[in-house]
C-alpha distance (Angstrom), angle and dihedral (degrees) to the residues before:
residue distance angle dihedral
X1 . . .
X2 3.81 . .
X3 3.80 91.3 .
X4 3.79 90.1 52.4
X5 3.81 90.7 53.3
X6 3.84 88.7 61.5
X7 3.71 96.7 -146.8
X8 3.85 110.9 -166.5
X9 3.81 98.4 -138.7
X10 3.78 133.4 27.3
X11 3.77 111.0 -126.1
X12 3.78 134.5 -170.8
X13 3.81 137.2 173.8
X14 3.88 97.7 -109.3
X15 3.83 92.6 93.0
X16 3.80 99.2 29.6
X17 3.77 114.3 128.7
X18 3.76 106.6 -124.4
X19 3.82 115.8 -158.0
X20 3.75 136.8 175.9
X21 3.80 94.4 -99.5
X22 3.80 88.7 70.7
X23 3.79 109.5 95.9
X24 3.83 126.8 -167.2
X25 3.81 128.0 -157.8
X26 3.82 110.8 -101.2
X27 3.80 92.6 -105.5
X28 3.86 93.2 51.6
X29 3.78 133.5 64.3
X30 3.77 134.5 -177.4
X31 3.85 93.4 -93.9
X32 3.78 92.5 51.8
X33 3.81 90.3 49.8
X34 3.82 92.9 51.1
X35 3.81 93.8 44.7
X36 3.85 93.1 44.5
X37 3.84 88.7 -132.4
X38 3.87 89.6 145.7
X39 3.77 88.0 66.6
X40 3.78 92.8 53.8
X41 3.82 88.5 52.4
X42 3.73 91.1 51.7
X43 3.88 93.9 -114.0
X44 3.78 119.9 145.8
X45 3.75 125.5 -132.0
X46 3.82 128.4 -159.6
X47 3.71 130.0 -178.9
């Protein structure tokens, strides 16, 4: 599906600039977002 979307650049969170305006739900923190652990637990995420 991602290949079909034909995104121009591949992006990841390793060089993302985190700042204090970013808010996470109480049950999720930055490390869980980066590791995608919330998916393994079956939790949903929306932005």
